[in-house]
N, C-alpha and C positions, 0 to 999 in steps of 0.2 A: 578564802572561799570555802564555803559550807559544803560538808559532805566530802565524799571521795573525789579526789582530783583526777582528771584525765592524764595518764602518764606520759603521752607522747604528742608533740605538736605536729599538726598536719603540714604537709608541704603543698606548695601550689598545685592546684588541679587534683588534689587527693579525692578518693572515693568517687571515681567515675565522673569527675567534673563538678562534684558538690562541695569542693573545699573552698580555699580562699578565692575571693572574686577579684577580677581586674577592676580598675578605676571605671571602665566603661560599663561593665556589668552592674557595678555598685551603684552608679548613677541611674542606670536604667531601672534598677530594682526600686530605687527610692521615687523615681518619677511616676511609678504606677500607684503611688499613694493617692495621686490627685483623682484617680478613677473611682475611689471608694466614695460612694454618695454621702450627702449630708444627712443629718438626723430628720425624721419626720417632723412636721411643724408642731405637733402636739408635744413631742419630746423637747423641742426647742423652748417652747412656752413654759414647760414645767421646769426646765433648767433655769429659765429666767426668774421663775417664782421662788426657787430654792435660794437664788442669790439676792432676792429682794426682801428685806426685813419687814417690809410693810405688807407683804402678801398674806393671804389667809386661807383656811381650809375651803371656804367657799370659792375661792379663785381656782383651786385645784379641781373641784367637782365640776366647775363651769367648763374647764379645759377638756376634762374627760368626756363630757357629754358629745364631743366632736369626734370621738373614736370609740365606737362600741365594742370592737374587737379587743382593743387594749383595756377598756373597762372590764370586760369579762374576764380577762386574764388577771387583772388586779383583784377582783372580787374572789376569783378562785383561790388566789394565794391568801387573801385575807381570811377566807373560810377554811383554810387548811389547819391541821392540828398543831402546826408550828405556832400559830398565833392564838388558837383556842378561844375565839370569841364566843361568849355564851349565846346559845341560840343561832349563831351565824348572822351574816348580813346579806342584804339583797340589794343594797344601793351604796354608792360611794360616800354619801354624807354619814351614813351609820358607820361605815368602815373607818371614816376620818374620826368619828367620835371616839371610837375605841383604840385605834393604833396611832392617831395623831398625824399632823401635817408632814412632818419630816419622813415618817416611815412610808407613808403612801407615795409621797414624791420621789423617794429613792427607788420604790418599787417601779414606778412609772419610768423613771429614767433608765434603770438597768434593764428592764423588759424591752425598752425602745433600742437601746444600744445592742443587745443580742439579736434583735430582729434584722439588723443591718448585715449580718454575715450569713453565708452559706454553710451547709453542714460540712464538717470535716470529712474527708475521704481518705481511703488508704488503709493499709493493714497495721500501721504503726500506732496510730492514735485515733480512737473513735470519738464521735461527738459525745456519746454518753458518758465515757470515761472522763472527757475533759470537763463536761458539766458537773460531774461529781466532785472533782478536784476543786472547781471554782466556787461551787456552792459551799463545800466543806470549808474552805478557806474563808468565805464570808461569814459562815455560822461560827467558825472558831474565833474570828476577829471580833464578832459581836460578844461572845462569851468572854473574851480577854477584856474587852472594853468595859463590860459591866463589872468584872471582877476588879479591874483597876480604877473603877469609878470615873470613867471618861464621860464627858457631858452628852455626847451624841453616839451612842453605841450603834444606831441604825446608819450612821455615816460610816462607821468602821466596817459594818456588814457590806455595804456597797463598794467600799474601797477594796475589800477582800474579794469580793464577787468578781470585780472587774480587773483585778491586778494583772491578768494574763491576757488581756484582749489583744496585746501585740502579736500573740501566737496566731490568733484569728486573722489578724492583719496579714501576717506572713503567708497564712494559708491561701488568702485571696490573691496575693500578688505572686507567690512562688510555692504552690502546694507540694511539689516534689522535694524541694529543699527542706520544707518542715518535716516531712516524713524521713528524709535522710538524716537530719539532725537527731530525731527521735530514735532512729535505728542505731545510730553510732553511740548516743548516750546509753542506750540499753546494752549494747555489746560491751561497753567499757565500764558500765554501772557508775556513771558520772552525771552531772547536771546537764540540762539543756543549755544553760548560759555559758558553761565552760566550752562546749563544742562550738557555740556561736563565736566566742572569742578566738579559738583556735583557727576557725575558718575565715576570721576577719570580716564577720557580717555585721551589719547594723542589728544590734540586739533587739529581742522582742520587747524589752522595757522601753527602748527608744521609739520603736515603731508604735507601740501603744500610747506613748506620750504624744507623738505627732498627731495621731487620730483624735485622741482626747482633747488636744488643743484646737484641732480643726473643728471639732464639734462644740467647743466652748464648754466643756464639762467643768465643774467646780475645780478650783485650784488643788484642793486637798486630794481629789481623785487623781488629777493629773500628776501630782507628786508622788502619791503612793504607786501608781502605775510605773512611773520612771524609776523609782529607787527601792522596789520592795526586795531587791537582793543586797542592798547596801547599808552600811552603818552610817547613818546621816548625822550622827551626834555632833561632829566637829564641822559640818558643812554650813558655813555662815550664809550662803546664798538660799537656803531654805528656810521658809518661815518657822519660826520656833513653835507656833501654834499647830503646825502640821506634822511635826516630828513625832509626837506620841502615836498618832495614827499609823505613820510609816513604820515605826518599831513594831506596833501590834501586827500589822499585816505581814511584815517580814517573819515574825516569830510563828504567826498562825500558818503561813505557807509551810514552814518547816515541819510543824507539828503534823500537818495533814500529809506531807510527803513521808515523814517517819512512820505514820500509821497506815500508808498505802491506801488512803481513800480516793478512789478515782485515779486518774493519770493525768499528768501535764507534760510528759516528756522528760521530766527530771527523774532520773533513774539512779540518784545517789541514795545514801542511806538516811538523809534528812537529819543529820546531826545537828543538835541544838547547842550553839556555842555560848560560853559564859557572857560575851557581850550582849547577845540577844536578850538574856535574862536581866542583865544589869540595866540595859536601856529601857526596859518596860517596868522593872521593879518586881517582876515575878520571880518567885522563889522556885528552885528546882524541885522541891518537895511538892509543889502545887501542880506540876505537870500531869501526873496521873489523874488528878481530879478534873482537870481540863479536858483530858482525853476521854475520860468517862462521860463527862457531859456532852462532849462533842458527839460521840456515838449515839447517845440518847436523843440529842436534838436532831441529828441527821434522820433518825427513824421517823421523826415528826415531819420532816421537810420533803418527803417523797414528792408531793405535788408540785414542788418547785421545779424538779427535773422535767416534768412534762410542759410546764409553762415556758421554760427558757430554752429548750432544745427544739 
């Protein structure tokens, strides 16, 4: 387990009833997943286009014409300093010409996913802090993917951006428990997932995978959401083609936690372990350069926060 380990396992019913769940409670919690609505039709269609090798930029533009609000958000992001398109763009076709099919498709998909969730409430974890962490993980994943010469850095960005959607799912079905986990992790200076394990909860990685599967998101996203805390090197059941992205998101998440950019409920020290570097092929000496580029890119990505939250 990365970072500081929580030293004491909780007993049944610890923390005012926020500890280990009974079988009935566990079943009830999971049954609430069915109440989370499906993706908007526009997002469903874009998702289909991402998975269709015969789709084109014109197909994306045609779909976006049906949702002017979503189109406006996409154009706002396309015109941000993060992409720095010369002269800016006022229509999707021009944005597609500069950014490409994959980038625009991934922006549409991620914007649609985040629109499905209500804002985080409570004192322990705010929506702004959560978005900062999610965005920074996406940005860092893209930086690593480009540095490591991955074929689709925009795909790594989306996987990093969506890696913690399971926490939003938990907030939808049990907000008090989400806040209790974050509070306990903060008190013990340990990770969110360590508290989940101690309390015998369905982890946020699992919850995120369930929703990503329900929504039919691309397999690489589902796998990154499910395994972003794990070393998947020897997991034969996972597609070999997806493992590099999972390794990248796992490392990016730790770099973001280590540098305390936003908050995700992970209150560990964000220690980067040797296997994280070995799995990606990144050298330890390169970490400071990645961190510096992350800070610079996050300064350019401010408009993303307004679009996603």
